[in-house]
Structures are given as structure tokens and as C-alpha cells.
C-alpha positions in Angstrom: 3.2 -142.4 -78.2 1.9 -140.6 -81.2 -1.7 -140.8 -82.0 -1.2 -143.1 -85.0 1.2 -145.5 -83.3 -0.3 -148.7 -82.0 1.9 -150.7 -79.6 1.4 -154.4 -79.5 2.9 -157.1 -77.3 2.2 -160.7 -76.5 2.1 -161.8 -72.8 2.3 -165.3 -71.6 2.1 -166.6 -75.3 -1.7 -166.1 -75.3 -2.5 -162.6 -74.3 -2.4 -159.9 -77.0 -2.1 -156.3 -75.6 -2.7 -153.4 -78.0 -2.4 -149.7 -77.0 -3.0 -146.5 -78.8 -3.6 -142.9 -77.9 -6.6 -141.0 -79.3 -7.1 -137.3 -79.3 -10.5 -137.5 -77.6 -11.8 -137.3 -74.0 -12.3 -140.6 -72.2 -16.1 -140.2 -72.0 -16.4 -139.8 -75.7 -14.1 -142.8 -76.4 -16.2 -144.9 -74.0 -19.4 -144.0 -76.0 -17.7 -145.1 -79.2 -17.7 -148.7 -77.8 -21.0 -148.5 -76.1 -23.5 -147.1 -78.6 -24.4 -148.8 -81.9 -25.0 -145.5 -83.7 -21.2 -144.8 -83.2 -20.0 -148.4 -83.8 -21.7 -148.4 -87.2 -19.5 -145.6 -88.3 -16.1 -147.1 -87.6 -16.1 -150.7 -86.5 -14.2 -153.0 -89.0 -11.3 -152.7 -91.3 -11.1 -150.3 -94.3 -13.6 -151.2 -97.0 -16.0 -152.9 -94.6 -19.3 -151.7 -93.2 -21.4 -152.7 -90.3 -25.0 -153.2 -91.7 -26.1 -155.0 -88.6 -25.2 -153.8 -85.1 -27.4 -154.5 -82.0 -26.1 -153.6 -78.5 -27.6 -154.6 -75.1 -25.0 -152.8 -73.0 -25.2 -154.4 -69.6 -23.6 -157.4 -67.8 -24.8 -160.5 -69.7 -26.1 -158.4 -72.6 -25.1 -159.1 -76.2 -23.5 -157.2 -78.9 -24.2 -158.8 -82.2 -22.9 -157.5 -85.5 -22.1 -158.2 -89.1 -19.1 -156.8 -90.9 -19.6 -156.8 -94.7 -16.9 -156.0 -97.3 -18.1 -153.3 -99.6 -14.8 -152.5 -101.4 -14.6 -154.1 -104.9 -10.8 -153.7 -104.8 -10.6 -156.3 -102.1 -11.3 -159.0 -104.7 -12.4 -162.3 -103.1 -13.4 -160.5 -100.0 -16.0 -158.3 -101.7 -19.5 -159.1 -100.5 -18.2 -161.4 -97.7 -19.9 -161.1 -94.4 -18.3 -161.8 -91.0 -20.5 -162.1 -88.0 -19.5 -161.5 -84.4 -21.1 -161.7 -81.0 -19.9 -160.2 -77.9 -21.3 -161.1 -74.4 -20.7 -158.3 -71.9 -19.2 -159.3 -68.6 -18.8 -156.0 -66.8 -18.4 -152.3 -67.5 -17.2 -149.5 -65.3 -18.0 -146.2 -67.2 -15.8 -144.5 -68.4 -12.9 -146.7 -67.4 -13.4 -150.2 -68.7 -15.4 -152.7 -70.6 -15.0 -156.5 -70.4 -16.7 -159.0 -72.8 -16.1 -162.3 -74.5 -15.8 -162.0 -78.2 -17.0 -164.8 -80.5 -17.3 -165.6 -84.2 -21.0 -166.2 -84.9 -23.6 -166.6 -87.6 -26.4 -164.3 -88.5 -28.6 -165.8 -85.8 -26.1 -165.3 -83.1 -25.0 -168.9 -82.8 -21.4 -169.1 -81.7 -18.9 -170.8 -84.1 -17.2 -173.3 -81.8 -14.5 -174.0 -84.5 -13.2 -170.5 -84.1 -11.3 -169.1 -81.1 -13.1 -166.8 -78.7 -11.4 -163.9 -77.0 -11.7 -162.6 -73.4 -11.5 -158.8 -74.1 -10.8 -156.1 -71.6 -10.8 -152.5 -72.8 -9.3 -149.8 -70.6 -9.8 -146.1 -71.3 -7.0 -144.1 -69.6 -7.3 -140.3 -69.4 -4.0 -138.7 -70.5 -4.4 -134.9 -70.2 -7.8 -134.9 -72.1 -6.7 -137.6 -74.6 -7.4 -141.2 -74.1 -5.0 -144.2 -74.2 -7.0 -147.2 -75.2 -5.6 -150.5 -73.9 -7.1 -153.7 -75.4 -6.2 -157.0 -73.7 -7.3 -160.0 -75.7 -6.8 -163.3 -73.9 -7.0 -166.6 -75.8 -7.2 -170.2 -74.5 -3.9 -171.0 -76.0 -0.9 -169.7 -77.9 -2.3 -171.7 -80.9 -5.6 -169.8 -80.7 -3.9 -166.5 -80.7 -1.6 -167.6 -83.5 -4.6 -168.6 -85.6 -6.3 -165.2 -85.4 -2.9 -163.5 -86.1 -2.6 -165.6 -89.2 -6.1 -164.4 -90.3 -4.8 -160.8 -90.3 -6.4 -159.7 -87.1 -3.6 -157.2 -86.3 -3.9 -155.5 -89.6 -7.8 -155.5 -89.2 -7.5 -153.8 -85.8 -5.0 -151.3 -87.0 -7.4 -150.3 -89.8 -10.4 -150.3 -87.5 -8.6 -148.0 -85.0 -7.6 -145.8 -87.9 -11.3 -145.5 -88.8 -12.1 -144.7 -85.2 -9.6 -141.9 -85.2 -11.1 -140.4 -88.3 -14.6 -140.7 -87.0 -13.6 -139.1 -83.7 -12.7 -136.0 -85.7 -16.3 -135.7 -86.8 -17.9 -136.8 -83.5 -16.3 -134.1 -81.3 
């Protein structure tokens, strides 16, 4: 698997598994998902920033963030905000992080009309590089299809591309 290739597959019609190898040690990769000062530099698709990012990294803790489109070339999306809230379930540093990911508002209220995701991130050491495995489980195939139709796969690809660029600076 080359650094830029993201593999994706659907299991049981409602679990999306994404994998990509990054040229960074596992401990550094783990920090990228744990610390807000890192997340602010790469989380979100191209042309989006993270003006709000608070992290309480512990089981039951909350990650609350706002992605904002700052790219005028994205037309109707320019200026748009998208709020998210993660509730951490467990972490095993530097091997894994599990959390439930929700769409939310600025106050952290969960948007019940949008599908939530049970996320498990695995950080696998591969000779000093890291294979990131992201398992996203949805309540139904329809819920998974709805986020796919929103462009989630493109968004994650662009986000992970930004992570790869940021890792070059962070080493």
C-alpha cells in the first residue's frame, strides 16, 4: 500500500473500513488524533479550518469541534460551518481510540436527524510507519449510504491528505 492510497471496503452493509499507511511513527500518529493543537492543523477537507476544537481525552470525555469552509472557490459552501461531537469510549495508547461521532450544534447538542458513527481507530506499526485503520459502524445500511451521499469518502480522503502534509512538518 503506498502512502497516498486509501483502501476502503464495506462490511455487513453498514460498516465502512478505511485504511491508509502514513510515513510517521505510531506514537506521533496517535498524538495527531489526541491533541487539539495538532487536530486544528489538519482535521477537515481541503479548504476547511477548525476554528473551534476542544478535547477531553478520556473515556466519557468529549471532543467538540467546528469545521468552517474558508475557500471562496467552494461556492455555496464558503462560510458554512459544520459542527461535530465525539464522545470517547476507550483508548489504548498508542494502539487504538474508540468513540461515537455525532453531528452537533455549537452548544454540543446532538443532531438526532443525522446518523451517528461508532468509530474505532487502530494504529498499526509497520516498520516505523503507521497503518491507520478507521472502522465506522452505522445503525443501518441506509445510514451509511446517507453519509456516503454527503461526500464523506471524499472528505476523509482530503482530510487524510492534509494529515499526511502536516506530518511532514510535525516530525
